[in-house]
N, C-alpha and C positions, 0 to 999 in steps of 0.2 A: 749286200745289205737288204735289198728288196726281197730276195729269196729267204733270208733268215727271218725277217719280220713277218713273213706270211706263214711261218710255222705255227703249229697248234699251241705251243707254249706261249708265244707272244700274243696270240689272240685271246687266250684264257687268262693271262696275267698281265694287267696293264703296267705293273711295276717293271717288267722286263724291258718295255719300250723306253721307260725313263732311264733305265740303267745303262743302255748301250753306249750313248755318247760320252757319259761321264766316265764309265769304266775304261773305254778305249783311250780317252784323253789322259787319265791318271796313270794307267798302266804304260802307255807310250812314253810318258815323261820319265818314269823311274827306269825304264829300260834304256832310254836315250842317255840318262845321267850315267848309268853304268858303262855304256859304250864309250862315252866321252872320257870317263875316269881311266878306263883301261887303255884307251888310245893314247892318252897323255903319258901314262906310265910306260907304255911301250916305246914311245918316241924319246923318252928320257933314259931308256936303257934299263929301267928297273926290272923289266920282265925277262932280261937276258939270262938271269940265273935260274936254273930249273927249280931249285927248292923254293926260292923266293917267289917265282912265278906261280907255283902250285899253291902256296899259302895265300897269295893275293887273289887268285882266281876263286878259290873256295870261300874266302872272306867276302868277296863281292857277290858271289852267288847266294851266300847266306843272307847278306844284307838285302839283296834283291827280293828273295822269297819272303823275308820278314816284312818288307815294305809292301809287297803284293798282298800278303795276308791282311795286314792292318788296313791298308787303303781300300781293298775290295770289300772287306767287312763293313767299313764305314760307308762306302758309297751304296752298297746293296741295302743296308739298313735305312739310309736316307731315302733311297728310291722307293722302298716299301712304304715309308711314311708319307712321302709326297703323293704316292698313288691313291691315298685316301682322300685327297682333295679333288672334288669334281671340277674339271676345267671348263665345262660348258653344260648347258641344259641337256644336250644330246647325250653327253657322257654320263649324266646323272639319271637319265631316263630309263624306260623299260628296255628299249632297243634290243641289244644282244646280251642283256644282263644274265640271261639264263645260261649262257655259255661261259661266263666269267666265274672263275673259282672263288670261293670265300676268301676274304682277305688274309687270314692267318695261313691258310694252305699256300696261297700265292706268295706270301711273304717268306715262308719257309723255303719254298723252291727257289725264289729269287736269291736269297742269301746263300743257300747251298750251291747253286749252280754258278753264281758270280764268284764266290771264293774259290771253288774248285777249278773253274776255267782260268782264273787269274794265276793260280799256283801252277797249273799245268802249262799254260802259255808262257809264263815267266821262266819256268824250268827249261822249256824248249828254246825260247829266244835267247835266254841268258847263256845257255850252253853254246848256241850257235855264235853269239857275239864273242865269247871267250875263244872259241876255235878260230874265228876269223881274225881276231886281233893277234893271236899267237902266230898263225900262219903268215899273216901280212908282215909282221915284224921279222919273221925268219927269212922271208924272200925279199926283204928290202922295200916293201910297199907301205906307204903311209896309211895306217889303219883308220885315220880320220876320214879318209876319202872312201872307205869301204864299209866299215862297221855300222855307222849311223844310218846310211841309206838302206842297208839290208834290214836293220832292226826296225826302222820305221815302215819299210815296205811290207815285211812279213808279219810284224807285230799285230797289227789290226786284224789281218786275215786269220792268223792263228787263233787269236783271242775269240773272234766271232765264231770260228769253227768249234772251238771247245765250249763256248757258251751255248751254242745251239745244241750240240750233242749232249752236254751234261744236263741241260734243262729238260730235254726230252726224256732222258733216263730218269731224272728225279720225278718228272711228272708221271711216268709209267709205274715206277717201282716204289717211290716214296709215298705218294698220295693214293694212287689207285689201288695199291695192294694193302692199304691200311696200316702203314708203319706208325703214324701218329698215335692211334689207339694202343698199339703195342708198347710204345714208349710210355704212354700214360699208365698202362697196366704194370710195367716194370717199376715205375715210380711209386705208385700206390702200394704195390706188393712189398717194395722195399721199406716203406713206412710201416706196414704191418709187421714186417720182420724185425724192425727196430723195437716196436712195442712188445713183440713176443720176447725178444732178448731181455728187455727191461724187466718184465714181470714173471717170466717163466720159473725162476727160482723161488720167488716169493709166493706165487699162487700155485700150490701143489695140485696136480691133476689137470691143469690147463693145457699142457702139451698134448695130453691124450685126447682132449675134446676138440681142440682148435681146428685141425685139418678137416674133420667131418662137418663141424659147425659151419665153416666157411664153404666147404664143397657142396653141401646139400643146397644151400641158397643159390650159389652160382649155377649149379646144374639145372635147377628148376627154372630159373630166370632165362638161361640159355635155351631151354626147350621152348619157352614162351616166345622168345625173340625169333627163334627159327620158324615157328608157326606163323608169327606175324609177317616175317619176311616172305614166306611162301605165299601167303594170302595176298600180299601187296604185288608180288610178281605175277600172280594169276589174275589180279584185278577183281578179287571177290572179298575184299576187306569188309568185315561186318563188326561194328562197334559193340553191338549187343552180345554177339558171340564171343568177342574178345574179353568183355567184362566177365562173362560166365567162366571162361577158361582161366582168367586171372584168379578168381575166387576159388575155383577148383584146385588149382596148383598150390595156392596158399594153404588150403586145408590139407593137401597131400603132405606138406612138409612136417606137420605136427606128428602123425604116427611114425614117420620115418625117424624123426629125432628121438621119440620115445623108445623105439626099438633099439636105437643106437645107445641111448643112455642105459637101458637095461642090460645090453651086452657088455658095456664097459664096467658096470657095477658087478655083474656076475664074474667077470674075469679079474676084477680087482685092480684095474688100471687107474681108477680115479682116486685111490688112496683115501677112501672114506668121504670124499667131497660131495657125493651125490646123496642128498637128503630130499624129503618131500618139498621143502621150501625152495631148495636149489632147483629142483625139477621145474617148479612153477615159474620161477624167475627166468630160468634157462629157456623154457618154451616161449615165454613172452618176448624175450630178446631175439630168439630165432625167428619168430613170426614177424617182428619189426624188420629184421634183415631181409627176409624173403619178400615181404610186401614192398619194401623200398626198392629192391632189385627188380621186382616185377613191374613196378611203376616206371623205373628207369628203362627197362627193356621196351615197354610200350612207347614211352615218350621219345626215347632215343631212336628206336627203329623208325617211327613215323617222321621224326625230324630229319634223319639221314635220307630217307626216301624223298622227302620234300626238297632236299638240297641236291637231288640227283646223284646221291651216293648209294652204292649197293650195301644195304645193312649187313649182308653176309660177310663183308670184308672188314667191318668196323665194330659192330655192336658187342661181339663176344669178349674181346679184350677189355672193353669199357666195363662190362658187367663183372667179369672176374676180378679185375683190379679194384673196382669199387667194393665188391663183395669181400675181398680179403681185408681191405682196410676197415670197412664198417664192421665186419664180423669180429675182427680182433678187438676193436674198441668196445663192442657190445659184450663180448665174452669176458674181457677184463672187468667191465662194469659189473657183470653178474657175480664174479668172484669177490669183488670189493664190496658189493651190497650184501651178499649172503655171508 
């Protein structure tokens, strides 16, 4: 236990320390209940029939995994909420707060690692209990004397092992590699796709304009975010230079969009939708999108850096996801207005 609680995950996520005793207790109880049920059935001779034994074992394993899933989700969620409560002045002070992950990131890792370790541990211990009960009854040994001690003895150790391992994996690959922003990008892009599907048939020509309308703003903001991240890593961040770059990139988007509109009109892809009024409203909407994404790039990059996250792993999915959703809303508005 001391070795586990000194791991990086438990130092960075207070909820993990709250989780350990509750998860071990709950999980130990449901495994002990399964062991007792099977031992009783074995002593009554119910497991003597191979077909009946198979059905009962699979039913009990299924019940065990369902209970492990539901109870682990409940206790991990509760542990995450309890960790919000400061237990002492020292816990609420500056101390080692710089090493503690933001609450939502820690909460996500706690739930993911708690549920996965409970399912893996219950699968292993449940299978072991089933094998022990079956073999004990076959060799004339009372399973009550064997299965419960083994389930209790190995259950906590196996759960702690899986909890430590899975939490370290989640910490490394779920948070540090920027999976949360990727999920955000997937969600917002899905919303943009739903809007596209809703209006694409009614608004003729929108399908030809949307990919580039969204892409130009996202690419410009990504360039800005990359430059900001580089300056932060080098330690030569300059607010005045950043503002100049922001306005330069904002102005760069206008001629690019105009050239794109000209190309679309010449090739006839917009089906007559491009008029002088449309071009004016389109450029205004494009500028709003680009400016919003540039501001998001600046604020997001600075905020991530202040929270000790590498912006290179986080900011681009946030920009592209927001750009897709905002761009789709703006382009639909352009067609509806004009």
